[in-house]
N, C-alpha and C positions, 0 to 999 in steps of 0.2 A: 504493499499500500504506500502511496506517495501523497504528499500534501501540496497543494498549490501554494505559490508565493504570495498570492494575495487573498484575502478573506472578504466576503461580502460585507457591506456596510451595515451597522446595526440598524434594526428597525426603530422607529421613533417610539418613545415611551408611550405616548398616546396617540392613536390613529388620528389623522386630520380630518376625517369624515367624508372625504371625496368618495364617489362611487363612479368610477370611470368605466370606459369600454372593456379594458382588461378585467376589472373586477366583475363586470357582468358576464364575461366569459368564464371565470372561475366559478362564479355562482351557478351558471348554467351546467357546467360539467359536474359540479358537486351534486346538484339536484338530479340530473339525469342518472349519474352512477348509483346514488343511493336509492332512487325511485325503483331501478330495476333489480336491486338487491333482494327485495322481499320475495319475488318469484323464485329466484335462484336459490334462496335459503330453504324454500320448501322441499328441494331435493337433497338437502344436507342433513335434516335433523330426524329423518325417518329410521334409518338403519345404523348410522354411525354416531358414536358418542360425540357430543359438542366439541370436547377438548381436542379429540383426534381431527375432526374435520378443521377446526380453527388452526391447529398446528400445521397442518398441510397447507392450509390457506396462506398463512403468513411465512411459512417457509418459501413458498413460490413468490409471494409478494416482495420479500426480502431480497431474493436472488434478482428479481427484475429491477428493483430499486437500486441495488448495487450496481448492476450493469449501466444503468442510466447515469448514476453518480460518476462512474468510471469514464464513460464517454464524455460527460461534460467536464471532467477535470476538477470536480469539486473536492474540498477537503475531506480526507478520510481518517486521519489521525488526530486524536483529541485527548486532552489530559484525563486523569481519574474524576476530577471535579465535573467535567462536561458529562462523562458516562453516568453520572449520578442523575443528571437530568434526563439522559436517554433512557436510562432504566425506569425512571418514573413515567416517561412517555409510554414505554412499552408495557408497563404494568397497568397503568390506568385506562389507556385507550386500546392497545393492541392485544390484551389478554383479559383483564378483569371485566372491562365493559361488555366485550362480546360474550364472554363466558356466562355472566350473570344473565344476559339478555336470552341466550340460548336455552338456559335452564328454566327461566322464567317463563319463556314461550309455551312450555308444555301445560301450563295450568291456566292460560289466559286466552280470550278470544283475540284473533290477530288484529282487530280494529284498536283494541286497547293499547297494544304495543305501540302503534303510531302515536297515539295520543300521549302516553308516557313519555316517549322520546322527544315529542315536540315541546316538552317542558325545558328542554335544554336551552331554548331561546331566553327563558326567564332565569334559570339557574345560572347561565354564563353571566348574566347581568349583575346578579348578586355576589357571584364569586370574584368578578372583576373588582367590584367595590372593596371586598374583603381583602383580596390579596395585593391589588395595585392602586386601590383608592381612586379608581376611575368613577368619575361622576355618573350617577344613575340619571339617565335622561328620561324624563317623565313620557316624552314621545315614544321612545324605544320600548320602555316598559309597557306603555298602553298598546303599542302594536304587538308585542310578544304575547301579552294575555289576549288580545283579540285574535291572533292567530291560533293560540291554543284553544280558545273556545270554538273557533271554527273547525278545528280538527276534531274536537269532541263531538259537535254537532253532526259532522260527516259520518262518523262512526257510531253514533248513538244508537241506531236500530240494532247493530250487531252486539253492542255492549249490553243493552237493555234485555235482549233475548237470551243472554247467557246466564247460567247458574253461577252465582257468586259464592262458592264454597271455601273451605279452608285451603285447599290446593290453589285456588285462584288468589286468595289473599296472600299467600306465600309467594306466588308468581308475580303479584303486583309489587311486593316488597323488593323482590330480586330485580325487576325492572327498574324501579326507582333508584335503586342503588346503582344499577349499571348505567343509568343516565347520569347520576351524580359523578360516577367514575369517569364517563366520558368528559364532563365539564371539567373536572379537576385536571384531566389530561389536557384540555385546552389551556389552562392557566400555565401549565408546565411548558407547553410549547410556546406560548407568548414569552415566558421568561427565557427560553432558550434562543428564540429569534432575537431578542433585544441584547443578546451577548454576540450577536454577529454571525451565528451559525446558520447555513442555508438550510431552507426547509427540506431539500432533497437529502442532505447529509443526516439531519437530525431524524427524518423519517426512516431512512435505511437503518441507522443504528436502533431506533426505537422498535422497528419490527424485528431485528435481531434479538433485542432483549425480550419483546414480547413472545417470541418463539421459545426462548429459553424458559420463561415462566410457564408457558403452556406445555413445555416437555416435563418440567417438574410436576405439573398437575396430572399429566398422563401416567408418569411412573408412580406417583402416590396412589393413584385410583387403580393401578395395575391393568390399565386398558390396553387392548391390542392396537398396534400401529397401523395395521392394515386398513384399507378403505374399499368402499364399493367401486367396482371397476365398470359400471354401467355407464352408458353414453350420457343419460341425464346427470348422473352424479358428477362426472369428469367435467363435463361442459360447464355445468353450474360452479364447480369449484374454480375452473380457470377464470370464468367471468368475475366471480367474487374476488379472486386473488388480484387480477390484473385491472379490471374496470372499477370495481366497488371498493378496491383497497389502494392500489398503486395511483391510479388517475384521481380517485375521489379524494384521498387524503392529502395528496400533493395540492390539489385545487383548494381544498377547504382550509388546510393549515397555512397556505399562502394567503388566502383571503382573510384569515383571522388576523395574520400580521398586518395586513394592509387596512382592515376597516374595523378591527376590534372583535373580540369574542362575542359581545352582545348582538352585534348586527350579524356577523357571519353565522351565529347559531340559528338564525331564522331559516337557514336551509333545511333544518330538522322540522320545520313547519310546512315548507313548501313541498318536500318530497312526497308526503302521504298523498297530496293531491294529484301528483303525476302517477303515483302507484295506483290510484283508483282509476286514472284515465287509461293506463295500461291494462288494468283489469277489465275495464269496460270493453277493450278491443279483444283480448285473449280469453276472458273468462266470463263474458256476458253480464257484468255488473250493471244494475239498474240504479239510476240516479233517483233519489227520493226528494221530496221537498226540503227535508232536513239536510241532506247532502248538499243541495243547491245553496241553502243559506250558509252552510259552513264554508262552502268555497267562497262566497262573497266576503265573508268575514276574514278568511286567511288572505285574500287578495287585497283587502283593505288594509290589514295589518302589515302586509309586505310594503305598502306605500309609506307607512309611518315609519317602519324600521329603516328601510334602505334609502329613501330620499335624504338629502343633506339638510 
């Protein structure tokens, strides 16, 4: 491994609020990549333990990310202090976040998963204040709550029709913990970027550390490392590893450093909308009055959050 002679300029302590054309591209890539992940995940959780599927996913993602970093010539060697941050990124985003959600999904209706994860737009705002003393914008907070309400309205028929028993309560707790873990990882990423480390380098190392934590989990649980070799499983694994991980996290974490965690987190509100649009085409989803109202609320919240 070699290090380049120049390091990227540190990100500003507080993003300046601009949302330009490049930010719009990053936002679109994030929403698209995560919107399609829900369909791919269906083929992952049926026959293979979540820790094993996630381990293979992030081993592939890390390999692709390292190739990308090497081609760009970004810095690869970092001191131990930097690796503490990379380990935090790997633990909170690339292992704990997904692991909790995969296990929580077994006891919850799919719609509620999107509602819980959309809370990231609000949790990011609160954590940004606690960790970095970023001012809580009333406009962004209102937009985040509006978007969360919209997602809840869109999925309410599915949620209301489900039995909420002990298993569902445990699943809800796991998913809330997973969302909080994701948001803490956002704060870690912000801190790393402010030290001048490129998003690609940090993400590559974060995925390596995340894979290491997942490997420990697999060994502790005594799980088989083998995975299903069916076409749907392999295709969904590659899609999740390359599109929903490499492309999505590069775009999202870059956006986070440019416009702030509170506003970048609104992508977690938007992707359920596009996930439903995809479901409309491929799964025959029928839009209800509640869903249409929810869509209006989400789009309105989007305007509050992303406009300067």
